[in-house]
C-alpha positions in Angstrom: 99.8 102.2 142.1 101.3 105.2 140.3 102.7 105.6 136.8 106.3 105.7 138.1 105.9 102.2 139.5 105.1 100.9 136.0 108.0 102.8 134.5 110.4 101.5 137.1 109.1 97.9 136.7 109.4 98.0 132.8 113.0 99.3 133.1 114.0 96.5 135.4 112.1 93.9 133.4 113.8 95.0 130.1 117.3 95.3 131.6 116.9 92.3 133.9 119.3 94.1 136.2 118.5 96.6 139.1 121.8 98.4 138.5 121.4 98.8 134.8 117.8 99.9 135.2 118.9 102.4 137.8 121.4 103.9 135.4 118.8 104.1 132.7 116.4 105.8 135.0 119.0 108.0 136.6 118.1 106.9 140.1 119.8 105.1 143.0 119.7 101.3 143.1 118.3 101.1 146.7 115.5 103.5 145.8 114.6 101.5 142.7 114.6 98.3 144.6 112.2 99.8 147.2 109.8 100.9 144.4 109.7 97.4 142.9 109.0 95.9 146.4 106.3 98.5 146.9 104.7 97.5 143.6 104.8 93.8 144.5 103.2 94.7 147.9 100.4 96.6 146.2 99.7 93.6 143.9 100.3 91.1 146.6 102.3 88.9 144.3 106.0 88.5 143.4 107.0 90.0 139.9 110.7 89.1 139.8 112.8 86.3 141.1 116.5 86.0 141.5 118.0 83.1 139.6 121.7 82.6 140.4 123.3 85.9 139.2 120.4 87.4 137.2 116.7 88.4 137.6 113.8 86.8 135.7 110.1 87.5 135.5 107.5 85.4 137.3 104.4 84.5 135.3 102.6 87.4 137.0 105.5 89.7 136.1 105.4 88.7 132.5 101.7 89.6 132.3 102.3 92.9 134.0 105.1 93.7 131.6 102.7 93.4 128.6 100.0 95.5 130.3 102.4 98.1 131.7 103.9 98.7 128.2 100.4 99.1 126.8 99.4 101.5 129.5 102.6 103.6 129.2 102.2 103.7 125.4 98.6 105.0 125.8 99.7 107.6 128.4 102.6 108.8 126.2 100.4 108.9 123.1 97.8 110.9 124.9 100.4 113.3 126.2 101.8 113.8 122.7 98.4 114.6 121.2 97.7 117.1 124.0 101.1 118.7 123.3 100.4 118.9 119.6 97.0 120.6 120.2 98.6 122.9 122.7 101.3 123.8 120.4 98.9 124.7 117.6 96.7 126.7 120.0 99.7 128.6 121.3 100.7 129.6 117.8 102.5 126.7 116.1 101.7 125.7 112.5 103.1 122.8 110.6 102.7 123.6 106.9 103.6 121.3 104.0 104.4 122.2 100.4 104.7 120.1 97.2 108.4 119.7 96.3 109.6 122.6 94.1 106.4 124.6 94.7 107.3 126.2 98.0 109.2 129.1 96.5 106.0 130.4 94.8 104.2 130.5 98.2 106.9 131.2 100.8 108.3 134.3 99.2 105.0 136.0 99.5 103.5 134.4 102.6 106.3 134.3 105.1 107.2 138.0 105.2 103.5 138.9 105.7 103.1 136.2 108.4 106.1 137.5 110.2 104.9 141.1 110.1 101.5 140.3 111.5 102.3 137.4 113.9 105.9 137.6 114.8 105.5 135.0 117.6 103.9 132.4 115.4 106.1 129.3 115.1 106.1 127.8 111.6 107.5 124.4 110.7 107.8 123.7 107.0 107.7 120.2 105.4 108.1 119.0 101.8 105.4 116.4 100.9 103.7 115.4 97.6 100.0 116.2 97.3 98.8 112.6 98.2 101.1 112.6 101.2 99.8 116.0 102.4 96.2 114.8 102.3 97.1 111.7 104.5 99.1 114.0 106.9 96.2 116.4 107.3 93.9 113.5 108.1 96.5 112.1 110.6 97.0 115.6 112.1 100.8 115.5 111.6 100.5 118.7 109.6 98.2 121.6 110.2 97.8 122.9 106.6 99.0 121.8 103.1 99.7 123.8 100.0 99.0 121.4 97.1 97.4 120.8 93.8 93.6 120.8 93.8 91.0 119.6 93.9 91.1 117.8 97.2 88.3 115.2 97.3 88.0 114.3 100.9 84.9 115.0 103.0 87.0 115.7 106.1 89.3 118.3 104.5 88.5 121.8 103.4 90.4 123.4 100.6 90.5 126.9 99.1 91.9 128.1 95.8 95.0 130.4 96.3 96.4 130.5 92.8 95.7 129.3 89.2 98.9 128.8 87.1 99.2 128.3 83.4 101.1 125.2 82.2 104.3 126.1 80.3 106.7 124.1 78.2 110.1 123.4 79.7 112.6 122.9 76.9 116.5 122.7 76.8 117.9 126.2 76.3 119.8 125.0 73.2 116.8 123.4 71.5 115.5 125.1 68.4 112.0 125.5 69.9 113.5 127.6 72.7 113.9 130.4 70.2 110.1 130.7 69.9 108.1 133.1 72.0 105.4 130.5 72.3 105.4 126.8 71.2 102.7 125.2 69.1 101.5 121.9 70.6 102.0 120.1 67.3 105.8 121.0 67.4 106.1 119.1 70.7 105.0 115.9 69.1 108.5 115.6 67.6 110.3 116.0 70.9 110.5 113.2 73.6 108.3 113.9 76.6 109.8 113.9 80.1 106.6 113.1 82.1 106.3 113.8 85.9 103.8 111.2 87.0 101.8 113.8 89.0 101.0 115.6 85.7 100.2 112.5 83.6 96.5 113.6 83.5 97.3 117.0 82.2 99.2 115.5 79.3 96.4 113.2 78.5 93.9 116.1 78.6 96.2 118.1 76.3 96.4 115.2 73.9 92.7 114.7 73.9 92.0 118.4 73.4 94.4 118.9 70.5 94.8 115.5 68.9 98.5 115.6 69.4 100.4 112.4 70.2 103.5 112.7 72.3 106.5 110.5 72.3 107.3 109.3 75.8 111.0 109.7 76.6 110.9 108.8 80.3 108.8 109.2 83.4 109.9 110.7 86.7 108.4 110.6 90.2 109.4 114.2 91.1 109.8 117.6 89.6 113.5 118.1 90.3 114.4 114.9 88.4 112.2 116.1 85.6 114.1 119.5 85.4 117.4 117.6 85.5 116.4 115.4 82.6 115.2 118.4 80.5 118.4 120.2 81.3 120.4 117.2 80.1 118.7 117.6 76.7 116.5 114.4 76.9 113.3 116.1 75.9 110.6 118.6 77.0 108.2 118.7 79.9 105.0 120.6 80.8 104.7 122.1 84.3 103.0 124.9 86.1 104.5 128.3 85.5 105.6 128.8 89.1 108.4 126.2 88.6 110.1 128.9 86.5 111.6 130.2 89.7 113.8 127.1 90.2 114.8 126.3 86.6 118.4 125.2 85.9 120.4 127.5 83.6 120.1 124.9 80.8 116.3 125.0 80.8 113.9 127.7 79.6 110.1 128.1 80.0 107.9 129.0 77.1 104.1 129.4 77.0 102.0 127.0 74.8 100.5 128.5 71.7 97.1 127.4 72.9 93.8 129.2 73.7 92.4 129.0 76.2 95.4 128.3 78.3 95.9 125.0 80.0 95.9 125.7 83.8 96.3 124.0 87.1 94.8 125.0 90.5 96.7 125.2 93.8 94.9 125.2 97.1 95.5 125.5 100.8 93.9 122.6 102.6 93.2 121.9 106.3 91.1 119.6 108.4 87.4 120.5 108.9 85.9 121.0 112.4 89.0 121.9 114.3 88.8 125.6 115.1 92.1 126.8 116.5 93.3 130.4 116.9 96.6 129.9 115.2 95.1 128.2 112.2 92.5 130.9 111.8 95.2 133.6 112.0 97.3 131.7 109.5 94.5 131.3 107.0 93.6 135.0 107.3 97.1 135.9 106.2 96.9 133.3 103.4 93.6 134.9 102.1 95.1 138.4 102.1 98.3 137.2 100.5 96.8 135.4 97.6 93.5 137.1 97.0 94.9 139.1 94.1 96.4 136.0 92.6 93.2 134.1 92.0 91.7 134.3 88.5 
């Protein structure tokens, strides 16, 4: 019995028609019929029976359909995993970035990657930090650029940049005229809170004693920027988001010492040495070594 026999049988069983199955498989009806008869001969039992104008499965055929689907799914899954590994070994990297944060990394990293490894294939995806950790574990991405720390024993992470947190305020707000904004002044302005940075606001409140008025929460940075631009309040985000600010939003540093900062890391799965990944990380190290503080 060969894999093709199982594929042919599943097609006929699902179509319940030799002609439709032949069209699906792009083969001739007589040839397909011979393959099914060969399979029945190998198993020494009928798998299909003709009932008036249609085919139907015998009890043995119904059992084989379940097992054949499982076997083919296992074979296809194994082939996909081998292809994924082969792609990575041959120079393919799937890299994920937190939404809105990619510009801070890509503008520096991609030109250097292209100059050193012009044949390397890069696929970019946009995922939140939690999604990136899950994708690294599932091997659907090779590396992630996300907020640290990453607390997972199977994933390595390395600091690439440390950004200060800055105040994002509507351009026409009186506080936008200041070079830096005291924390106590923000207590009078509604807070637009991205859920990913709730802990940072709690830390700031605990550190300074300031109590902030929650205006609204958002589940992503772009929605936060839109809300600030609409004049609904202020937000606090890492400085690299300055590169994607709408025209109605300005960024100002906090009048706070020491500065409130957030770490960004490159993360990848431990114990999987692959040439393309090692080459990629070497470029990342060179690209961001001077950015670490």
